[in-house]
C-alpha positions as a Markdown table, in Angstrom:
| # | Residue | x | y | z |
|---|---|---|---|---|
| 1 | Unk | 13.6 | -23.6 | -28.6 |
| 2 | Unk | 12.5 | -22.9 | -32.1 |
| 3 | Unk | 14.5 | -19.4 | -32.5 |
| 4 | Unk | 17.5 | -20.7 | -31.6 |
| 5 | Unk | 17.7 | -23.8 | -33.5 |
| 6 | Unk | 16.7 | -21.6 | -36.5 |
| 7 | Unk | 20.0 | -19.2 | -36.0 |
| 8 | Unk | 21.8 | -21.8 | -34.9 |
| 9 | Unk | 20.7 | -23.1 | -38.7 |
| 10 | Unk | 21.1 | -20.1 | -40.7 |
| 11 | Unk | 24.9 | -18.9 | -39.0 |
| 12 | Unk | 25.3 | -22.9 | -40.3 |
| 13 | Unk | 24.4 | -22.9 | -43.5 |
| 14 | Unk | 26.4 | -18.9 | -43.3 |
| 15 | Unk | 29.8 | -20.4 | -42.6 |
| 16 | Unk | 29.5 | -23.6 | -44.6 |
| 17 | Unk | 28.7 | -21.5 | -48.2 |
| 18 | Unk | 32.0 | -19.1 | -47.1 |
| 19 | Unk | 33.8 | -22.7 | -47.1 |
| 20 | Unk | 32.5 | -23.6 | -50.1 |
| 21 | Unk | 33.1 | -20.3 | -51.5 |
| 22 | Unk | 37.0 | -20.5 | -50.6 |
| 23 | Unk | 37.6 | -24.1 | -51.6 |
| 24 | Unk | 36.0 | -23.1 | -55.0 |
| 25 | Unk | 38.4 | -20.4 | -55.4 |
| 26 | Unk | 41.4 | -21.4 | -54.2 |
| 27 | Unk | 41.1 | -24.7 | -56.5 |
| 28 | Unk | 38.7 | -24.1 | -59.1 |
| 29 | Unk | 36.5 | -27.1 | -58.8 |
| 30 | Unk | 35.2 | -28.7 | -56.0 |
| 31 | Unk | 36.6 | -32.2 | -56.7 |
| 32 | Unk | 40.5 | -31.7 | -55.2 |
| 33 | Unk | 41.4 | -33.3 | -51.4 |
| 34 | Unk | 41.8 | -29.6 | -50.7 |
| 35 | Unk | 38.4 | -28.5 | -51.5 |
| 36 | Unk | 37.3 | -30.7 | -49.5 |
| 37 | Unk | 39.3 | -29.9 | -46.3 |
| 38 | Unk | 38.3 | -27.0 | -46.6 |
| 39 | Unk | 34.7 | -27.6 | -46.7 |
| 40 | Unk | 35.1 | -29.5 | -43.9 |
| 41 | Unk | 37.1 | -27.1 | -41.9 |
| 42 | Unk | 34.6 | -24.4 | -42.4 |
| 43 | Unk | 31.2 | -26.9 | -41.9 |
| 44 | Unk | 32.8 | -27.9 | -38.1 |
| 45 | Unk | 33.7 | -23.8 | -37.6 |
| 46 | Unk | 29.7 | -23.1 | -38.7 |
| 47 | Unk | 28.7 | -26.0 | -36.4 |
| 48 | Unk | 30.5 | -24.4 | -33.1 |
| 49 | Unk | 29.3 | -21.3 | -33.9 |
| 50 | Unk | 25.4 | -23.0 | -34.4 |
| 51 | Unk | 25.8 | -25.0 | -31.1 |
| 52 | Unk | 27.8 | -21.7 | -29.0 |
| 53 | Unk | 24.5 | -19.6 | -30.5 |
| 54 | Unk | 21.7 | -19.5 | -27.9 |
| 55 | Unk | 18.6 | -16.9 | -27.6 |
| 56 | Unk | 17.3 | -16.1 | -24.6 |
| 57 | Unk | 13.5 | -14.8 | -24.8 |
| 58 | Unk | 12.3 | -11.5 | -23.0 |
| 59 | Unk | 11.3 | -13.4 | -20.2 |
| 60 | Unk | 13.4 | -15.9 | -19.7 |
| 61 | Unk | 17.0 | -16.0 | -18.4 |
| 62 | Unk | 19.8 | -18.6 | -19.0 |
| 63 | Unk | 22.0 | -20.1 | -16.1 |
| 64 | Unk | 25.7 | -20.7 | -17.8 |
| 65 | Unk | 27.8 | -23.0 | -15.7 |
| 66 | Unk | 31.6 | -23.4 | -17.0 |
| 67 | Unk | 32.6 | -26.6 | -15.9 |
| 68 | Unk | 30.6 | -27.6 | -13.2 |
| 69 | Unk | 30.9 | -24.0 | -12.1 |
| 70 | Unk | 28.3 | -20.7 | -12.2 |
| 71 | Unk | 30.0 | -18.6 | -15.1 |
| 72 | Unk | 27.1 | -16.2 | -16.2 |
| 73 | Unk | 23.6 | -15.0 | -16.1 |
| 74 | Unk | 22.7 | -14.4 | -20.3 |
| 75 | Unk | 19.6 | -13.6 | -21.4 |
| 76 | Unk | 17.6 | -11.9 | -23.2 |
| 77 | Unk | 18.2 | -11.9 | -26.3 |
| 78 | Unk | 21.6 | -13.4 | -28.2 |
| 79 | Unk | 24.7 | -14.5 | -26.3 |
| 80 | Unk | 26.7 | -17.1 | -26.9 |
| 81 | Unk | 28.6 | -20.1 | -25.0 |
| 82 | Unk | 32.0 | -22.6 | -25.3 |
| 83 | Unk | 30.8 | -25.8 | -26.2 |
| 84 | Unk | 32.1 | -28.5 | -24.2 |
| 85 | Unk | 32.9 | -26.4 | -21.5 |
| 86 | Unk | 29.9 | -24.0 | -20.8 |
| 87 | Unk | 26.1 | -25.6 | -20.7 |
| 88 | Unk | 23.1 | -24.3 | -19.7 |
| 89 | Unk | 21.1 | -25.9 | -17.1 |
| 90 | Unk | 18.2 | -24.2 | -16.3 |
| 91 | Unk | 16.2 | -21.7 | -18.0 |
| 92 | Unk | 14.5 | -19.5 | -15.8 |
| 93 | Unk | 10.8 | -17.7 | -16.4 |
| 94 | Unk | 10.8 | -14.5 | -14.3 |
| 95 | Unk | 7.1 | -13.7 | -15.3 |
| 96 | Unk | 4.2 | -13.8 | -12.3 |
| 97 | Unk | 3.7 | -17.1 | -11.9 |
| 98 | Unk | -0.3 | -18.9 | -10.4 |
| 99 | Unk | 0.0 | -21.9 | -8.6 |
| 100 | Unk | -3.1 | -23.4 | -7.1 |
| 101 | Unk | -2.8 | -25.6 | -3.5 |
| 102 | Unk | -4.8 | -26.8 | -0.7 |
| 103 | Unk | -5.2 | -28.2 | 2.5 |
| 104 | Unk | -7.6 | -30.8 | 2.7 |
| 105 | Unk | -9.5 | -32.3 | 5.8 |
| 106 | Unk | -7.1 | -29.8 | 8.1 |
| 107 | Unk | -8.8 | -28.8 | 11.5 |
| 108 | Unk | -9.2 | -25.4 | 12.8 |
| 109 | Unk | -8.6 | -24.2 | 16.0 |
| 110 | Unk | -11.8 | -25.3 | 17.2 |
| 111 | Unk | -11.1 | -28.9 | 15.9 |
| 112 | Unk | -13.7 | -28.7 | 13.1 |
| 113 | Unk | -12.7 | -29.9 | 9.3 |
| 114 | Unk | -12.6 | -27.6 | 6.4 |
| 115 | Unk | -11.4 | -28.3 | 2.5 |
| 116 | Unk | -9.4 | -24.8 | 1.5 |
| 117 | Unk | -8.4 | -23.9 | -1.8 |
| 118 | Unk | -6.4 | -21.3 | -2.5 |
| 119 | Unk | -4.1 | -19.4 | -5.7 |
| 120 | Unk | -0.7 | -18.6 | -5.5 |
| 121 | Unk | 0.6 | -15.5 | -7.3 |
| 122 | Unk | 5.0 | -15.3 | -7.6 |
| 123 | Unk | 7.4 | -14.2 | -9.1 |
| 124 | Unk | 11.5 | -15.2 | -9.7 |
| 125 | Unk | 13.1 | -12.4 | -8.4 |
| 126 | Unk | 16.5 | -13.6 | -8.9 |
| 127 | Unk | 17.3 | -16.9 | -11.3 |
| 128 | Unk | 20.6 | -17.6 | -9.6 |
| 129 | Unk | 18.8 | -18.1 | -6.5 |
| 130 | Unk | 16.5 | -20.2 | -7.9 |
| 131 | Unk | 18.9 | -21.8 | -9.7 |
| 132 | Unk | 21.4 | -23.0 | -7.4 |
| 133 | Unk | 19.6 | -22.5 | -3.5 |
| 134 | Unk | 17.1 | -25.1 | -4.3 |
| 135 | Unk | 16.9 | -28.2 | -6.1 |
| 136 | Unk | 13.1 | -27.6 | -7.4 |
| 137 | Unk | 11.6 | -24.2 | -6.4 |
| 138 | Unk | 8.5 | -25.1 | -8.3 |
| 139 | Unk | 7.9 | -28.1 | -6.2 |
| 140 | Unk | 9.6 | -26.8 | -3.5 |
| 141 | Unk | 7.2 | -23.1 | -3.7 |
| 142 | Unk | 3.8 | -25.8 | -3.7 |
| 143 | Unk | 5.0 | -27.2 | -0.4 |
| 144 | Unk | 5.8 | -24.5 | 1.0 |
| 145 | Unk | 2.6 | -22.4 | 0.3 |
| 146 | Unk | 0.3 | -26.1 | 1.3 |
| 147 | Unk | 2.4 | -26.4 | 4.9 |
| 148 | Unk | 1.5 | -22.8 | 5.4 |
| 149 | Unk | -1.8 | -22.8 | 5.0 |
| 150 | Unk | -2.3 | -26.1 | 7.0 |
| 151 | Unk | -0.6 | -23.6 | 9.9 |
| 152 | Unk | -3.1 | -21.2 | 9.2 |
| 153 | Unk | -5.6 | -22.9 | 9.4 |
| 154 | Unk | -4.4 | -24.9 | 13.0 |
| 155 | Unk | -4.6 | -21.5 | 14.6 |
| 156 | Unk | -7.7 | -20.0 | 13.0 |
| 157 | Unk | -11.6 | -20.1 | 14.7 |
| 158 | Unk | -13.9 | -21.7 | 12.1 |
| 159 | Unk | -15.8 | -18.5 | 12.5 |
| 160 | Unk | -12.9 | -16.3 | 11.7 |
| 161 | Unk | -11.9 | -18.1 | 8.5 |
| 162 | Unk | -15.6 | -17.4 | 7.1 |
| 163 | Unk | -15.5 | -14.2 | 8.0 |
| 164 | Unk | -12.1 | -12.8 | 7.6 |
| 165 | Unk | -10.6 | -14.1 | 4.0 |
| 166 | Unk | -8.8 | -10.7 | 3.7 |
| 167 | Unk | -6.5 | -11.3 | 7.1 |
| 168 | Unk | -6.2 | -15.2 | 6.5 |
| 169 | Unk | -4.8 | -14.1 | 3.1 |
| 170 | Unk | -2.7 | -11.6 | 3.8 |
| 171 | Unk | -0.8 | -14.0 | 7.4 |
| 172 | Unk | -0.3 | -16.7 | 4.4 |
| 173 | Unk | 1.2 | -14.1 | 2.0 |
| 174 | Unk | 4.2 | -12.8 | 4.4 |
| 175 | Unk | 4.2 | -16.3 | 6.0 |
| 176 | Unk | 5.0 | -18.0 | 2.2 |
| 177 | Unk | 7.2 | -14.8 | 1.2 |
| 178 | Unk | 10.0 | -15.3 | 4.4 |
| 179 | Unk | 10.2 | -19.1 | 3.5 |
| 180 | Unk | 10.8 | -18.3 | 0.0 |
| 181 | Unk | 12.0 | -15.5 | -0.3 |
| 182 | Unk | 15.7 | -17.3 | -0.1 |
| 183 | Unk | 15.3 | -18.7 | -2.2 |
| 184 | Unk | 15.0 | -15.5 | -4.6 |
| 185 | Unk | 11.2 | -16.0 | -4.5 |
| 186 | Unk | 8.9 | -13.4 | -3.7 |
| 187 | Unk | 4.7 | -13.6 | -3.3 |
| 188 | Unk | 2.9 | -11.6 | -4.9 |
| 189 | Unk | 0.3 | -11.9 | -3.6 |
| 190 | Unk | -2.0 | -15.4 | -1.8 |
| 191 | Unk | -6.0 | -15.4 | -2.3 |
| 192 | Unk | -8.5 | -17.9 | -0.3 |
| 193 | Unk | -11.2 | -19.5 | -3.5 |
| 194 | Unk | -12.9 | -21.2 | -1.0 |
| 195 | Unk | -13.8 | -22.8 | 2.4 |
| 196 | Unk | -15.5 | -26.3 | 2.1 |
| 197 | Unk | -17.1 | -27.5 | 5.9 |
| 198 | Unk | -18.8 | -31.3 | 6.7 |
| 199 | Unk | -22.3 | -30.6 | 5.1 |
| 200 | Unk | -24.0 | -31.4 | 8.6 |
| 201 | Unk | -22.0 | -29.0 | 10.4 |
| 202 | Unk | -23.3 | -26.3 | 7.2 |
| 203 | Unk | -26.8 | -27.4 | 8.3 |
| 204 | Unk | -26.8 | -26.6 | 11.8 |
| 205 | Unk | -25.1 | -23.1 | 11.1 |
| 206 | Unk | -28.0 | -22.6 | 9.1 |
| 207 | Unk | -30.2 | -23.3 | 11.7 |
| 208 | Unk | -28.0 | -21.4 | 13.9 |
| 209 | Unk | -28.6 | -18.5 | 11.6 |
| 210 | Unk | -32.3 | -18.7 | 10.9 |
| 211 | Unk | -32.9 | -18.6 | 15.0 |
| 212 | Unk | -31.1 | -15.6 | 15.4 |
| 213 | Unk | -32.4 | -14.2 | 12.6 |
| 214 | Unk | -35.8 | -14.8 | 14.2 |
| 215 | Unk | -34.6 | -13.8 | 17.7 |
| 216 | Unk | -33.6 | -10.5 | 16.4 |
| 217 | Unk | -37.4 | -10.3 | 14.9 |
| 218 | Unk | -38.9 | -10.4 | 18.1 |
| 219 | Unk | -36.9 | -8.3 | 20.1 |
| 220 | Unk | -37.6 | -5.6 | 17.4 |
| 221 | Unk | -41.5 | -6.3 | 17.9 |
| 222 | Unk | -41.3 | -6.1 | 21.2 |
| 223 | Unk | -39.0 | -3.0 | 21.1 |
| 224 | Unk | -41.6 | -1.5 | 18.5 |
| 225 | Unk | -44.3 | -2.7 | 21.4 |
| 226 | Unk | -42.6 | -0.9 | 24.0 |
| 227 | Unk | -42.1 | 2.4 | 22.3 |
| 228 | Unk | -46.0 | 2.0 | 21.3 |
| 229 | Unk | -46.8 | 1.6 | 24.8 |
| 230 | Unk | -45.0 | 4.4 | 25.4 |
| 231 | Unk | -47.3 | 6.8 | 23.2 |
| 232 | Unk | -49.4 | 5.4 | 23.7 |
| 233 | Unk | -48.9 | 6.3 | 27.8 |
| 234 | Unk | -47.7 | 9.9 | 27.0 |
| 235 | Unk | -51.3 | 10.6 | 24.7 |
| 236 | Unk | -53.4 | 9.1 | 28.0 |
| 237 | Unk | -51.8 | 11.7 | 29.6 |
| 238 | Unk | -52.7 | 14.8 | 27.7 |
| 239 | Unk | -56.3 | 13.4 | 27.3 |
| 240 | Unk | -56.4 | 13.1 | 31.0 |
| 241 | Unk | -56.5 | 16.8 | 31.3 |
| 242 | Unk | -58.9 | 17.2 | 28.7 |
| 243 | Unk | -62.0 | 15.7 | 28.3 |
| 244 | Unk | -63.6 | 17.9 | 24.6 |
| 245 | Unk | -60.2 | 16.7 | 23.6 |
| 246 | Unk | -60.6 | 13.0 | 24.6 |
| 247 | Unk | -64.9 | 12.9 | 23.9 |
| 248 | Unk | -63.9 | 14.0 | 20.2 |
| 249 | Unk | -60.9 | 11.9 | 19.9 |
| 250 | Unk | -63.8 | 9.1 | 20.5 |
| 251 | Unk | -66.2 | 10.5 | 18.4 |
| 252 | Unk | -63.2 | 10.5 | 15.4 |
| 253 | Unk | -62.1 | 6.6 | 16.0 |
| 254 | Unk | -65.8 | 6.1 | 15.8 |
| 255 | Unk | -66.6 | 8.1 | 12.6 |
| 256 | Unk | -63.6 | 6.8 | 10.9 |
| 257 | Unk | -64.7 | 2.5 | 12.1 |
| 258 | Unk | -68.5 | 3.5 | 10.4 |
| 259 | Unk | -67.1 | 5.0 | 7.0 |
| 260 | Unk | -64.6 | 2.6 | 6.2 |
| 261 | Unk | -66.8 | -0.5 | 7.1 |
| 262 | Unk | -70.2 | 1.0 | 6.8 |
| 263 | Unk | -71.9 | -1.1 | 9.1 |
| 264 | Unk | -73.8 | -0.4 | 12.2 |
| 265 | Unk | -71.9 | -0.8 | 15.9 |
| 266 | Unk | -73.3 | -0.9 | 18.9 |
| 267 | Unk | -71.3 | 1.5 | 21.5 |
| 268 | Unk | -72.1 | 1.0 | 25.8 |
| 269 | Unk | -74.9 | 3.4 | 26.5 |
| 270 | Unk | -72.6 | 4.8 | 28.9 |
| 271 | Unk | -69.5 | 5.7 | 26.2 |
| 272 | Unk | -72.5 | 6.9 | 24.3 |
| 273 | Unk | -73.7 | 9.5 | 27.0 |
| 274 | Unk | -70.2 | 10.3 | 27.8 |
| 275 | Unk | -69.5 | 11.4 | 24.1 |
| 276 | Unk | -72.6 | 13.4 | 24.5 |
| 277 | Unk | -74.5 | 11.5 | 21.7 |
| 278 | Unk | -77.8 | 12.1 | 23.0 |
| 279 | Unk | -78.5 | 8.1 | 23.4 |
| 280 | Unk | -78.8 | 5.4 | 21.1 |
| 281 | Unk | -81.0 | 7.0 | 18.9 |
| 282 | Unk | -78.8 | 9.5 | 18.4 |
| 283 | Unk | -75.9 | 6.6 | 17.0 |
| 284 | Unk | -78.1 | 5.0 | 15.0 |
| 285 | Unk | -78.7 | 8.7 | 13.2 |
| 286 | Unk | -75.1 | 9.2 | 13.2 |
| 287 | Unk | -74.6 | 6.1 | 11.3 |
| 288 | Unk | -77.4 | 6.4 | 9.1 |
| 289 | Unk | -75.8 | 10.2 | 8.1 |
| 290 | Unk | -72.8 | 8.4 | 7.4 |
| 291 | Unk | -73.9 | 5.9 | 5.1 |
| 292 | Unk | -75.7 | 8.3 | 3.1 |
| 293 | Unk | -72.7 | 10.5 | 2.4 |
């Protein structure tokens, strides 16, 4: 730690300079044995002060042990320890940490092998527990996350896993947080990044989705035809009691057809007589009139 070494060096230099000044003031020269003793004493004092001076960053906490027993939790800022008697085995980072973990070739509840990648966001809320109650909390939380992910995959159907990632993430967060709470670690969130399935199954699911879309399209088309048939049935009932309206509709359809295509349309004589067009001559005249328009 650069800050600690810089401060310790500065303190050592200051104490050594004080010793040098005291020795010079007492003897008036620097070559006498008494001045050397004074300088040595002040040098040792400066070394001890530099050794005992520690600095913890804002995001760090220091676990101080005294003769092997827990003494205190120090930081942030400058603090002092007793050399030889006290030592610092752990510097705990209390910032939010992200850890990636995965489960490879894990069977779902419906026996489908999947590869799942996820990210865990966590932080140390009790540095004392993280240092004293677990040997290596980094690896411990990694293994706890992987085993929890495998357990969740084994209890979840593939369709639910592909559609409900948020539910899986929330479930994983609860399980991992419960396991790591005794270690002084709080799980903030779990994000499932990707769920990979075998290529053969992916192709089959794609075909299934396509077939489902075609089925829905046919159902919609059939329902549309049914609705049209019902509308035609209702229209036929209206025309059944009103022959004049039926004739007008037929003439309008003939008019629209001739106007759009500009061709001669052959109409059965019975239909012509029913519509009162005056036979074939009348139909031809009507066609020629439409062409002139």
